[in-house]
C-alpha positions in Angstrom: 115.3 169.5 160.8 118.0 171.7 159.2 121.7 170.7 159.3 122.3 173.3 161.9 119.6 172.0 164.2 120.8 168.4 163.7 124.3 169.5 164.6 123.1 171.2 167.7 121.1 168.1 168.8 124.1 165.8 168.2 126.3 167.9 170.5 123.5 168.5 173.1 122.7 164.8 173.3 126.3 163.9 174.0 126.8 166.6 176.5 123.6 165.8 178.5 124.3 162.1 178.5 127.8 162.6 179.9 126.5 165.1 182.5 123.8 162.8 183.6 126.0 159.7 183.8 128.7 161.6 185.7 126.1 163.0 188.2 124.5 159.7 188.8 127.9 158.1 189.3 128.7 160.7 192.0 125.3 160.7 193.7 124.0 157.2 193.3 127.2 155.2 192.4 125.5 154.3 189.1 125.8 151.9 187.4 127.8 149.8 190.0 124.9 150.3 192.5 122.8 147.9 190.3 125.0 145.0 191.4 123.7 145.4 195.0 120.6 143.7 196.4 117.3 145.3 195.4 116.7 146.5 199.0 120.0 148.3 199.1 119.5 149.9 195.7 116.0 151.2 196.7 117.4 152.5 200.1 120.1 154.4 198.2 117.5 155.7 195.8 115.3 157.0 198.7 118.3 158.8 200.2 118.7 160.9 197.0 115.3 160.4 195.3 114.9 163.9 193.9 118.4 164.2 192.4 118.5 160.7 191.1 115.1 161.0 189.4 116.0 164.3 187.9 119.3 163.0 186.4 117.6 159.9 185.0 115.1 162.2 183.4 118.0 164.1 181.9 119.5 160.8 180.6 116.1 159.9 179.1 115.8 163.3 177.4 119.3 162.9 175.9 118.3 159.4 174.6 115.1 160.8 173.2 117.1 163.3 171.1 118.3 160.4 169.0 114.9 160.3 167.3 115.1 163.8 165.8 118.8 163.3 165.2 118.1 160.2 163.2 115.6 162.1 161.1 118.0 165.1 160.6 121.0 162.8 159.7 118.7 160.9 157.4 118.5 163.9 155.1 122.3 163.9 154.6 122.2 160.9 152.2 119.8 159.1 149.9 121.6 155.8 150.3 119.6 152.7 151.2 121.6 152.3 154.4 120.5 155.8 155.5 116.9 155.0 154.8 117.2 152.0 157.1 119.1 154.1 159.7 116.2 156.5 160.3 113.7 154.1 161.8 116.5 152.2 163.6 117.7 155.4 165.2 114.1 156.3 166.3 113.7 152.8 167.7 117.0 153.1 169.6 115.6 156.4 171.2 112.3 154.8 172.1 113.7 151.7 173.9 116.3 153.7 175.8 113.7 156.2 177.0 111.4 153.3 178.1 114.3 151.8 180.1 115.5 155.1 181.7 112.1 156.6 182.6 111.3 153.7 184.9 113.5 155.4 187.5 111.5 158.7 187.9 108.1 157.1 187.1 108.1 153.6 188.7 111.0 153.3 191.1 109.7 155.9 193.7 106.7 153.7 194.3 108.9 150.6 194.6 111.2 152.4 197.0 108.3 153.5 199.2 106.9 150.0 199.3 110.3 148.5 200.1 110.5 150.8 203.2 107.1 149.6 204.5 106.9 148.1 208.0 104.7 145.4 206.4 107.1 142.6 205.4 104.8 141.5 202.5 104.5 145.0 201.0 108.3 145.5 201.4 109.0 142.2 199.6 106.5 143.0 196.8 108.2 146.3 196.3 111.6 144.7 196.0 110.3 142.0 193.7 108.5 144.6 191.4 111.7 146.6 191.2 113.7 143.5 190.2 111.2 142.6 187.5 111.1 146.1 186.1 114.9 146.2 186.1 115.1 142.9 184.3 112.5 143.7 181.6 112.5 147.5 181.2 116.1 148.0 182.1 118.2 145.1 181.0 116.1 143.6 178.2 114.6 146.7 176.6 116.6 149.7 177.6 120.0 148.2 177.6 120.2 145.1 175.4 117.9 146.5 172.6 119.4 150.0 173.2 122.9 148.8 172.7 122.0 146.8 169.6 120.0 149.5 167.9 122.4 152.3 168.8 125.3 150.4 167.3 123.3 149.5 164.3 122.2 153.1 163.7 125.9 154.2 163.9 127.1 151.6 161.5 124.4 152.4 159.0 125.2 156.1 159.1 128.9 155.3 158.6 128.1 153.1 155.6 125.8 155.7 154.1 128.2 158.7 154.6 131.6 157.0 154.4 134.9 158.6 154.6 134.0 161.2 152.0 131.8 163.0 154.6 134.6 164.1 157.0 137.7 162.0 156.3 138.9 158.6 157.4 138.4 159.3 161.1 134.7 159.4 160.7 134.0 155.8 159.8 136.9 154.6 162.0 135.7 156.3 165.2 132.1 155.6 164.4 132.7 151.9 163.7 135.0 151.4 166.7 132.5 153.0 169.1 129.6 151.1 167.6 131.5 147.8 168.1 132.2 148.5 171.7 128.7 149.7 172.4 127.4 146.5 170.8 129.4 144.4 173.3 127.0 145.6 175.9 124.5 143.1 174.6 126.6 140.5 176.3 126.6 142.3 179.7 124.2 139.8 181.3 127.1 137.3 181.1 128.7 139.3 184.0 132.1 139.6 182.3 133.9 142.7 183.7 135.7 143.3 180.4 132.3 143.6 178.6 131.1 146.4 180.9 134.4 148.2 180.6 134.5 148.0 176.8 130.9 149.2 176.7 131.7 152.2 178.9 134.6 153.2 176.7 132.4 152.6 173.6 129.9 155.2 174.9 132.8 157.6 175.6 134.0 157.2 172.1 130.5 157.4 170.7 129.9 160.7 172.5 133.1 162.1 171.0 131.9 160.9 167.6 128.6 162.6 168.0 130.2 165.9 169.0 132.7 165.7 166.2 129.8 164.8 163.8 128.0 167.9 165.0 131.0 170.2 164.5 131.5 168.9 161.0 127.9 169.6 160.1 128.2 173.2 161.5 131.4 173.8 159.5 129.8 172.4 156.3 126.8 174.6 156.9 129.0 177.7 157.4 131.0 177.0 154.3 127.7 176.5 152.3 126.4 179.8 153.6 129.6 181.6 152.8 129.7 180.2 149.3 126.0 181.1 148.8 126.7 184.7 150.0 129.7 184.9 147.7 127.7 183.7 144.7 124.9 186.2 145.4 127.4 189.1 145.6 129.0 188.0 142.2 125.5 187.8 140.7 124.6 191.2 142.0 127.8 192.7 140.7 127.2 191.3 137.2 
């Protein structure tokens, strides 16, 4: 994981996450659709099953990128906070992937059962979907995902500080982490929490992209300086 590859993954993860979220909002009315009864959610899923499954897979892929990102970013500092940040970032990727992949892997089966003419099978499909949503979605993918993502961001900010890219780096990172963390309280059904969490992820995406750009610029300056030093050495 070179700095250039880490930068590319930072930018790619943010872009894919926003593309996936935007597409699902348009096609599936996500995440508001989750407030509807299980039967309605599964019916909407069946209507656009291919597209919805594909975009959730894209979201899962973007979340999975946090694992190699955490490893690459971990090489930027030897601080204790950064050593902790690496496994925290990997864990954040794992729990989010688990939560998101239930859509393309498990939900098609639940949706099929929910459409069954057999009332018992249909009820079992709806109940299984609700259980998976509560455990894999809310508890693991969302609650743990919010907590670990926020923790990774704060640890990176502590390890790199303002000296890495200026005051904006810890300010934007810390603010986005705080708003993302508020998502832990989403089960309380307070509208302000979901709104704050949404804007937190928008700011976090901007922070990721800016982080990647800074890494690319630092890499370019390092390469230029190395080339200049080699030319001077050759001339001497």
